[in-house]
C-alpha positions in Angstrom: -4.3 -2.4 11.9 -7.9 -1.9 11.3 -7.6 -1.2 7.6 -10.8 -3.3 6.4 -14.7 -2.5 5.7 -14.9 -5.7 8.1 -13.0 -4.6 10.4 -15.2 -1.5 10.2 -16.0 -0.1 13.9 -17.9 2.2 17.4 -15.7 3.9 19.9 -18.0 4.6 22.8 -16.4 6.9 25.4 -17.7 6.5 28.3 -17.9 10.4 30.2 -20.3 9.8 32.8 -20.0 11.5 35.9 -20.5 10.7 39.9 -24.3 11.6 41.5 -22.3 13.2 44.4 -20.0 15.6 41.0 -16.0 14.8 40.9 -14.0 16.6 43.8 -11.3 16.6 40.1 -14.0 19.0 38.1 -15.1 20.9 41.8 -11.3 22.3 41.9 -10.5 22.7 38.3 -13.7 25.2 38.5 -15.4 22.6 35.3 -19.0 21.5 35.0 -17.6 17.9 34.0 -15.1 16.0 34.9 -14.3 15.9 30.7 -13.6 19.1 30.5 -10.7 18.8 33.0 -7.8 19.7 30.7 -4.8 18.7 30.5 -1.2 20.2 29.3 -4.2 22.8 27.8 -6.5 20.8 26.4 -9.8 18.9 27.7 -9.6 15.4 28.3 -12.2 14.6 26.6 -11.3 16.7 23.0 -7.9 14.5 23.8 -9.7 10.4 24.2 -12.5 11.7 21.5 -10.3 13.3 18.6 -7.9 9.8 19.1 -10.1 7.7 18.5 -11.4 10.1 15.4 -7.6 9.4 14.4 -7.3 5.8 14.1 -8.2 3.7 10.6 -11.3 2.5 10.8 -12.9 4.2 13.3 -16.2 5.5 11.2 -18.6 6.6 14.6 -17.4 8.0 17.8 -20.6 7.6 20.6 -20.1 8.9 23.8 -22.5 9.0 26.6 -23.0 11.6 29.2 -26.3 12.8 31.2 -27.3 15.0 28.4 -25.5 15.6 24.8 -24.5 20.1 25.8 -21.0 17.9 26.6 -20.8 17.7 23.1 -21.5 21.4 22.1 -18.6 22.4 24.9 -15.6 22.8 22.8 -15.9 23.8 19.5 -13.4 20.2 17.9 -16.7 18.5 19.6 -19.1 20.4 18.1 -17.5 20.5 14.8 -17.1 16.4 15.3 -21.1 16.7 16.2 -21.7 18.2 12.8 -19.9 16.1 10.6 -22.0 13.1 11.3 -19.1 11.4 12.9 -19.9 12.1 16.9 -23.0 11.1 18.3 -24.7 11.8 22.1 -25.6 8.0 23.7 -27.3 8.4 27.2 -25.4 7.1 30.6 -27.2 4.7 32.2 -26.1 5.5 36.0 -22.7 2.8 35.6 -20.5 2.6 33.3 -21.2 -1.1 33.0 -24.7 -0.4 32.5 -23.9 2.5 30.1 -22.4 -0.4 27.7 -24.6 -2.3 28.2 -27.8 -0.4 27.4 -25.3 1.1 23.8 -25.0 -2.9 23.2 -28.4 -3.6 23.4 -29.6 -0.8 21.4 -27.2 -0.2 18.6 -27.7 -4.2 18.4 -24.6 -4.5 15.7 -23.1 -7.6 14.2 -19.7 -4.9 13.6 -17.5 -4.6 17.0 -17.7 -1.7 19.4 -14.5 -0.1 21.3 -15.3 0.9 24.7 -12.9 3.8 26.4 -13.2 6.1 29.6 -13.6 9.5 28.2 -10.4 10.2 31.4 -7.6 8.4 29.6 -5.7 12.1 28.0 -3.0 9.9 27.5 -4.8 8.0 24.9 -3.0 7.4 21.2 -3.6 6.1 18.1 -0.7 3.2 18.3 -2.5 2.3 21.0 -6.1 1.7 19.9 -4.7 0.1 16.7 -2.8 -2.5 18.4 -4.7 -3.9 21.5 -8.0 -4.3 18.3 -5.5 -6.1 16.4 -5.1 -8.5 19.0 -8.8 -8.1 20.3 -9.9 -9.5 16.6 -7.0 -12.2 15.9 -7.9 -13.9 19.7 -11.5 -15.2 18.2 -12.6 -14.2 22.0 -16.3 -12.6 21.7 -15.0 -9.9 24.4 -11.7 -7.8 25.3 -10.2 -5.8 27.8 -7.1 -4.2 27.8 -4.1 -5.0 30.3 -0.7 -3.7 31.6 1.7 -5.6 33.9 3.1 -4.2 36.4 7.0 -4.4 35.0 5.7 -2.9 31.9 4.3 0.4 34.0 7.2 0.7 36.6 9.6 0.6 34.3 8.2 3.1 32.4 6.3 4.9 36.0 8.4 4.0 39.4 6.1 6.0 42.1 3.1 6.2 40.5 0.1 4.8 42.8 -2.0 2.2 41.1 -3.7 -1.4 41.9 -2.4 -4.0 40.2 -4.0 -7.5 40.3 -1.7 -10.0 41.6 -1.7 -13.0 39.4 1.0 -15.7 39.2 3.6 -14.2 37.2 2.8 -10.6 37.1 0.9 -8.3 38.5 -2.1 -5.7 35.8 -3.8 -3.0 35.7 -6.3 -2.5 33.5 -6.2 0.4 30.8 -9.9 1.0 30.0 -10.5 -0.6 26.5 -12.3 -2.9 26.2 -13.7 -4.8 22.7 -16.7 -6.1 22.0 -16.6 -8.0 19.0 -20.9 -7.6 18.1 -24.2 -6.8 20.5 -24.0 -10.1 21.5 -21.6 -8.5 23.6 -24.3 -6.7 26.1 -24.4 -10.3 28.2 -20.4 -9.5 29.4 -21.1 -6.1 30.5 -24.1 -7.8 32.8 -21.3 -9.6 34.4 -19.7 -6.6 34.3 -22.8 -5.0 36.3 -21.9 -7.2 39.0 -18.2 -6.9 39.1 -19.5 -3.2 40.7 -21.7 -5.1 42.7 -18.8 -6.4 44.7 -15.6 -3.4 43.6 -14.9 -3.6 47.3 -15.7 -7.3 48.5 -13.2 -8.9 46.6 -14.3 -13.1 48.1 -17.5 -12.2 46.4 -16.5 -11.5 43.3 -14.0 -13.7 43.4 -17.0 -16.3 44.1 -18.7 -15.3 40.6 -16.0 -16.6 38.9 -15.8 -20.4 40.5 -15.8 -22.9 43.7 -12.1 -22.7 45.0 -11.2 -19.2 42.8 -11.3 -17.2 45.8 -8.0 -18.9 47.6 -6.2 -19.2 44.3 -6.7 -15.4 43.8 -4.9 -15.6 47.5 -2.3 -17.9 46.6 -1.6 -16.3 43.1 -2.4 -19.6 41.6 -4.1 -18.2 38.8 -2.3 -15.9 36.0 -3.8 -14.0 33.4 -4.5 -16.8 30.8 -6.5 -18.2 34.0 -8.4 -15.8 34.9 -10.0 -14.9 31.4 -11.1 -18.7 31.4 -13.0 -18.9 34.5 -14.3 -15.1 33.6 -15.3 -16.5 29.7 -17.3 -19.9 31.4 -19.1 -17.2 34.2 -19.9 -14.7 31.1 -21.1 -17.6 28.8 -18.5 -16.3 26.0 -15.1 -16.0 25.3 -13.3 -13.3 26.9 -9.2 -12.9 26.5 -7.2 -10.3 28.1 -4.9 -8.3 26.2 -1.3 -6.9 27.3 -0.3 -3.9 26.2 3.3 -2.5 25.8 2.2 0.6 26.3 2.4 2.0 29.8 0.6 5.4 29.4 -2.2 3.2 28.5 -2.4 2.7 32.4 -2.8 6.1 33.6 -6.0 7.6 33.7 -7.4 10.8 36.0 -8.8 10.2 39.0 -6.6 12.4 41.5 -4.8 14.8 41.5 -0.9 13.2 41.0 -2.3 11.4 37.8 -3.2 14.8 36.6 0.3 16.1 37.3 2.0 12.9 35.6 -0.5 13.1 32.8 0.7 16.6 32.4 4.9 16.3 32.2 3.6 13.0 30.3 2.5 14.8 27.4 5.2 18.3 28.9 7.7 15.5 27.7 5.9 14.2 24.7 6.0 17.8 23.0 9.0 19.1 23.8 
């Protein structure tokens, strides 16, 4: 639980836009992907509302191309008027935006980062992740969901898993930075964005022989975290989440249908 003043943190929601626009937004005829409704509520409203409900989160920042996004829905406008929701300029990519905010804020307290297309995010998920990240002692933490946990809930959903020794994992779009010094990790993240379609180059960032070990599934999650820590120059932890829904964001029409189904089940 985030119930002590020393653990008070800022939450950053990444809501940047692709230069070419988003097909889901075009199909739904909304001006921004984050305003796409899931079960009648825009995704950004769901995510911001979730974060605002987490004990310990006293500021929510939204990184986007325009501050007008925060006036696109009455609930966002209300939170902005109350001073708990603020706009920050995006910087062309998720990693660049995180680096920009961490550098400009330069805060000694933790920052949680998530994305605006995460409509199934819940306060329980956030609290669990932040507590485990704090407990890890690492400077930076990233949440993952194992293939076993995800497939037990969503056996037919399409999702990319990183094959590691003993398990595959998928990202959960949740990151934790102990302080503004984590900007160094965001700079490394920018390099991985450049090489996201060239995994051999990405593996090369983690040291000699990593690509071969990766192909042979000789690296487990903890081993991968150690290699990333060495490459970044600060401790990085991977936090397994027991929530399969944390591994689902909305990138494709099938994701939207699945998210609608899950929320319908929860509302029943």
